Backbone as numpy.savetxt, mean C-alpha at the origin, in Angstrom:
# Nx Ny Nz CAx CAy CAz Cx Cy Cz
12.23 -6.75 48.30 11.05 -7.26 47.54 11.00 -8.72 47.68
9.85 -9.46 47.95 9.59 -10.65 48.21 9.22 -11.30 46.80
9.25 -12.51 46.87 8.74 -13.19 45.71 7.35 -13.05 45.23
6.50 -13.06 46.42 5.16 -12.78 46.35 4.76 -11.32 45.78
5.45 -10.43 46.30 5.32 -9.14 45.61 5.59 -9.07 44.13
6.67 -9.64 43.83 7.11 -9.79 42.31 5.97 -10.42 41.53
5.43 -11.59 42.06 4.53 -12.36 41.34 3.23 -11.42 41.14
2.80 -10.75 42.12 1.75 -9.79 42.15 1.99 -8.78 40.84
3.04 -8.19 40.82 3.61 -7.21 39.74 3.43 -7.84 38.42
3.98 -9.02 38.32 3.93 -9.73 36.88 2.49 -10.08 36.70
1.68 -10.44 37.57 0.31 -10.83 37.31 -0.51 -9.51 36.94
-0.34 -8.40 37.46 -0.93 -7.23 37.01 -0.55 -6.56 35.67
0.78 -6.78 35.47 1.21 -6.39 34.09 0.56 -7.30 32.89
0.54 -8.56 33.37 0.00 -9.51 32.53 -1.50 -9.09 31.96
-2.29 -8.77 33.20 -3.75 -8.49 32.98 -3.69 -7.09 32.21
-2.88 -6.15 32.42 -2.98 -4.98 31.56 -2.68 -5.30 30.01
-1.57 -6.17 29.90 -1.37 -6.75 28.36 -2.34 -7.35 27.90
-3.25 -8.13 28.60 -4.33 -8.86 28.03 -5.45 -7.91 27.55
-5.65 -6.95 28.56 -6.60 -6.02 28.15 -6.34 -5.15 26.92
-5.06 -4.81 26.81 -4.52 -4.03 25.55 -4.78 -4.86 24.44
-4.47 -6.07 24.49 -4.51 -7.10 23.36 -5.94 -7.33 22.81
-6.92 -7.44 23.81 -8.27 -7.62 23.25 -8.93 -6.16 22.81
-8.42 -5.14 23.38 -9.01 -3.91 22.97 -8.42 -3.42 21.64
-7.21 -3.71 21.41 -6.66 -3.47 20.10 -6.23 -4.72 19.42
-7.01 -5.31 19.11 -6.82 -6.79 18.46 -6.75 -6.67 16.92
-7.37 -7.57 16.40 -7.16 -7.93 14.90 -7.58 -6.68 14.01
-8.87 -6.08 14.46 -9.30 -5.08 13.76 -8.53 -3.99 13.56
-7.59 -3.51 14.54 -6.74 -2.29 14.72 -5.49 -2.75 13.81
-5.07 -3.94 13.91 -3.92 -4.41 13.28 -4.29 -4.31 11.72
-5.54 -4.74 11.33 -5.75 -4.75 10.05 -6.06 -3.22 9.46
-6.40 -2.36 10.28 -6.41 -0.98 9.85 -5.32 -0.47 9.65
-4.33 -0.66 10.60 -2.75 -0.20 10.30 -2.19 -0.80 9.17
-2.53 -2.09 8.76 -1.96 -2.76 7.54 -2.65 -2.02 6.24
-3.81 -1.65 6.25 -4.43 -1.14 5.29 -3.96 0.40 5.10
-3.65 1.18 6.09 -3.29 2.57 5.89 -1.79 2.47 5.40
-1.08 1.43 6.11 0.39 1.36 5.57 0.59 0.98 4.32
-0.29 0.10 3.63 -0.30 -0.44 2.26 -0.64 0.80 1.43
-1.65 1.60 1.71 -1.92 2.77 0.89 -0.56 3.74 0.64
-0.08 4.05 1.95 1.26 4.69 1.93 2.45 4.17 1.05
2.43 2.72 1.18 3.51 2.10 0.28 3.13 2.24 -1.05
1.98 2.09 -1.49 1.55 2.12 -2.91 1.78 3.63 -3.49
1.55 4.65 -2.58 2.02 6.11 -2.93 3.38 6.21 -3.13
4.18 5.76 -2.15 5.61 5.57 -2.52 6.08 4.91 -3.77
5.55 3.84 -3.96 5.93 3.28 -5.14 5.61 3.90 -6.41
4.59 4.70 -6.36 4.11 5.57 -7.46 5.20 6.67 -7.63
5.69 7.31 -6.48 6.81 8.16 -6.43 8.05 7.52 -7.04
8.24 6.33 -6.80 9.45 5.60 -7.38 9.16 5.47 -8.82
8.07 5.05 -9.23 7.95 4.91 -10.67 8.05 6.19 -11.56
7.48 7.11 -10.79 7.73 8.66 -11.36 9.01 9.02 -11.52
9.87 8.90 -10.69 11.26 9.32 -10.52 12.16 8.50 -11.57
11.79 7.21 -11.48 12.66 6.35 -12.50 12.24 6.80 -13.91
10.94 7.04 -14.27 10.62 7.44 -15.65 11.27 8.79 -15.95
11.31 9.67 -15.08 11.95 10.88 -15.31 13.63 10.96 -15.41
14.11 9.98 -14.80 15.59 9.99 -14.83 16.17 9.03 -16.10
15.27 8.06 -16.35 15.78 7.21 -17.45 15.23 7.56 -18.81
14.06 8.23 -18.80 13.53 8.78 -20.11 12.52 7.69 -20.66
12.34 6.53 -19.98 11.50 5.30 -20.31 10.32 5.36 -19.55
9.19 4.93 -20.17 8.01 4.99 -19.39 8.12 3.78 -18.38
7.61 3.96 -17.09 7.47 3.24 -15.97 5.93 2.90 -15.50
5.75 1.93 -15.16 4.34 1.65 -14.75 4.19 0.69 -13.47
3.24 0.94 -12.78 3.00 -0.13 -11.76 1.75 -0.83 -12.29
2.10 -2.24 -12.33 1.10 -3.11 -13.14 0.46 -4.04 -12.10
-0.89 -4.07 -11.84 -1.56 -4.77 -11.03 -1.90 -6.19 -11.52
-1.94 -7.24 -10.59 -2.38 -8.62 -11.07 -3.63 -8.97 -10.28
-4.58 -9.59 -10.92 -5.84 -9.70 -10.38 -6.14 -11.37 -10.28
-6.98 -11.61 -9.40 -7.39 -13.12 -9.16 -8.81 -12.96 -8.46
-9.74 -13.55 -9.32 -11.05 -13.56 -8.84 -11.72 -12.07 -8.81
-11.28 -11.24 -9.59 -11.67 -9.82 -9.58 -11.15 -8.95 -8.66
-10.31 -9.32 -7.62 -9.40 -8.70 -6.85 -8.05 -8.57 -7.08
-7.52 -7.32 -6.93 -6.04 -7.24 -6.97 -5.36 -7.89 -5.95
-4.43 -8.60 -6.31 -3.63 -9.46 -5.45 -2.05 -9.07 -5.22
-1.64 -8.36 -6.20 -0.37 -7.94 -6.22 0.15 -6.80 -7.37
1.34 -6.27 -7.19 1.53 -5.41 -8.32 3.11 -5.23 -8.27
3.70 -4.91 -9.54 5.07 -4.77 -9.81 5.41 -3.56 -10.70
6.60 -2.96 -10.36 7.07 -1.81 -11.09 7.81 -2.41 -12.40
7.21 -1.89 -13.74 7.76 -2.18 -14.77 8.37 -1.17 -15.52
9.22 -1.36 -16.47 10.11 -0.20 -17.32 9.73 -0.84 -18.88
9.20 0.18 -19.49 9.12 -0.12 -21.05 10.21 0.64 -21.68
11.45 -0.32 -22.13 12.50 0.21 -22.67 12.57 -0.21 -24.11
12.36 0.62 -25.16 12.33 0.32 -26.61 11.36 -0.70 -26.93
10.30 -0.73 -26.39 9.16 -1.65 -26.71 9.23 -2.99 -25.79
10.32 -3.08 -25.01 10.60 -4.30 -24.23 10.03 -4.13 -22.90
9.04 -4.70 -22.38 8.40 -4.50 -20.92 9.16 -5.44 -19.91
9.90 -4.99 -18.87 10.52 -5.85 -17.85 10.39 -5.32 -16.53
10.12 -6.30 -15.65 9.93 -5.88 -14.23 11.24 -5.39 -13.66
11.16 -4.24 -12.85 12.45 -3.65 -12.32 12.67 -3.65 -11.10
11.50 -4.04 -10.35 11.58 -4.16 -8.72 10.79 -5.36 -8.37
10.76 -5.64 -7.01 10.14 -6.91 -6.41 8.65 -6.72 -6.68
7.83 -7.77 -6.79 6.55 -7.69 -6.82 6.04 -7.67 -5.26
5.11 -6.80 -5.21 4.43 -6.54 -3.81 3.16 -7.19 -3.85
2.88 -7.97 -2.62 1.72 -8.60 -2.39 0.74 -7.81 -1.65
-0.44 -7.94 -1.94 -1.41 -7.02 -1.23 -1.90 -8.02 -0.08
-1.78 -7.32 1.22 -2.28 -8.20 2.38 -3.56 -8.63 2.22
-3.77 -9.92 2.91 -5.11 -10.64 2.66 -6.22 -9.73 3.27
-5.97 -9.10 4.30 -7.03 -8.26 5.18 -7.33 -6.76 4.47
-6.68 -6.73 3.36 -6.76 -5.39 2.59 -7.38 -5.57 1.14
-8.34 -4.69 0.86 -9.17 -4.77 -0.34 -8.60 -3.60 -1.24
-8.34 -3.87 -2.38 -7.70 -2.84 -3.21 -8.79 -2.63 -4.64
-9.09 -1.58 -4.81 -9.96 -1.36 -6.01 -9.46 -0.24 -6.96
-9.15 -0.78 -8.08 -8.42 0.10 -9.04 -9.14 0.88 -10.02
-10.53 0.76 -10.17 -11.37 1.35 -10.94 -11.32 0.93 -12.17
-11.06 -0.60 -12.30 -10.91 -1.14 -13.75 -9.48 -0.99 -14.39
-8.67 0.02 -13.86 -7.26 0.02 -14.39 -6.33 -1.10 -13.91
-5.60 -1.50 -14.81 -4.49 -2.47 -14.51 -3.30 -1.88 -14.40
-2.99 -0.70 -14.90 -1.58 0.01 -14.88 -1.74 1.42 -14.49
-0.57 1.99 -13.77 -0.45 3.39 -13.47 0.85 3.65 -14.26
0.84 4.32 -15.30 1.88 4.48 -16.14 2.37 5.80 -16.23
3.69 6.07 -16.00 4.31 7.55 -16.05 5.18 7.59 -17.17
5.17 8.71 -17.87 6.00 9.19 -19.04 7.31 9.74 -18.50
8.16 10.12 -19.47 9.47 10.66 -19.11 9.35 12.09 -18.50
8.17 12.64 -18.55 7.93 14.02 -17.96 7.37 13.94 -16.55
7.04 12.72 -16.19 6.49 12.66 -14.71 5.08 12.45 -14.62
4.37 12.72 -15.76 2.98 12.67 -15.89 2.65 11.25 -15.98
1.26 11.03 -15.68 0.73 9.61 -15.94 -0.15 9.75 -17.06
-0.29 8.64 -17.80 -1.09 8.43 -18.91 -2.53 8.96 -18.82
-3.06 8.69 -17.60 -4.45 9.07 -17.21 -4.49 9.34 -15.64
-5.43 10.13 -15.30 -5.65 10.14 -13.85 -6.07 8.98 -13.21
-5.69 8.62 -11.95 -6.00 7.32 -11.27 -6.69 7.63 -9.80
-7.50 6.82 -9.44 -7.88 6.86 -8.16 -8.03 5.37 -7.65
-7.08 5.09 -6.62 -7.17 3.73 -6.20 -7.56 3.60 -4.71
-8.65 2.69 -4.42 -9.22 2.75 -3.02 -8.56 1.40 -2.40
-8.14 1.59 -1.13 -7.62 0.70 -0.17 -8.43 0.63 1.12
-9.00 -0.56 1.13 -10.01 -0.60 2.28 -9.49 -1.56 3.36
-9.63 -1.24 4.45 -9.33 -2.19 5.68 -10.82 -2.62 6.07
-10.89 -3.16 7.32 -12.31 -3.63 7.79 -13.17 -2.65 8.23
-12.80 -1.35 8.71 -13.70 -0.19 9.07 -13.34 1.04 8.39
-12.25 1.26 7.78 -11.79 2.49 7.10 -11.11 2.21 5.85
-11.33 3.38 5.02 -10.79 3.23 3.58 -9.91 4.48 3.11
-8.92 4.29 2.42 -8.17 5.44 2.08 -8.07 5.34 0.53
-7.82 6.69 -0.04 -7.88 6.79 -1.60 -6.52 7.12 -1.98
-5.78 6.47 -2.91 -4.57 7.16 -3.40 -4.92 7.62 -4.78
-4.96 9.19 -4.78 -5.18 9.85 -5.91 -4.02 10.18 -6.69
-3.95 9.90 -8.01 -2.78 10.35 -8.85 -3.39 11.26 -9.93
-3.18 12.53 -9.86 -3.59 13.38 -11.10 -2.70 13.30 -12.32
-3.23 13.30 -13.55 -2.50 13.06 -14.74 -1.38 14.10 -14.88
-1.56 15.35 -14.48 -0.69 16.44 -14.99 0.47 16.39 -13.98
0.31 16.20 -12.76 1.67 16.18 -11.98 2.21 14.76 -11.75
1.19 13.79 -11.73 1.65 12.34 -11.47 2.09 11.95 -9.97
1.90 13.08 -9.06 2.12 12.89 -7.83 0.99 12.13 -7.01
1.14 11.21 -6.17 0.29 10.41 -5.51 0.02 11.13 -4.22
-1.17 11.05 -3.71 -1.70 11.59 -2.55 -2.54 10.58 -1.83
-2.50 10.44 -0.54 -3.17 9.43 0.15 -4.29 10.31 1.20
-5.52 10.04 1.00 -6.63 10.61 1.68 -7.44 9.59 2.34
-7.90 9.79 3.54 -8.80 8.91 4.22 -10.16 9.22 3.62
-10.95 8.33 3.48 -12.32 8.49 2.97 -13.32 8.47 4.08
């Protein structure tokens, strides 16, 4: 194999990489980010539910807002009337919009139920997902809208 042949192969691979990068650019990455965040939120709901059942104390995911938009959330434990953060605060990615329907908390009781049913919408640039949490079971489901 000569140096010229090797240079041609590297050039062709570079062109294919460039074509893939432009085809699957920022919008695709943002969609993957939004879907991943919706799944992460559902897993954090599961974690809050399991902790509430195992400890007997209410646990909740509490959202923080800035300018009317949810910016982050954290898992809280209410032990004997004292509210404390029990897990790291998760930041909502900048290219993702989260709508909580006016709710600031998703609270779980010791039986694994939520205080109220919740539906949280996670939107990327082109697609949206809904994280649904029914009151009776407290289990979170992710559906594409």
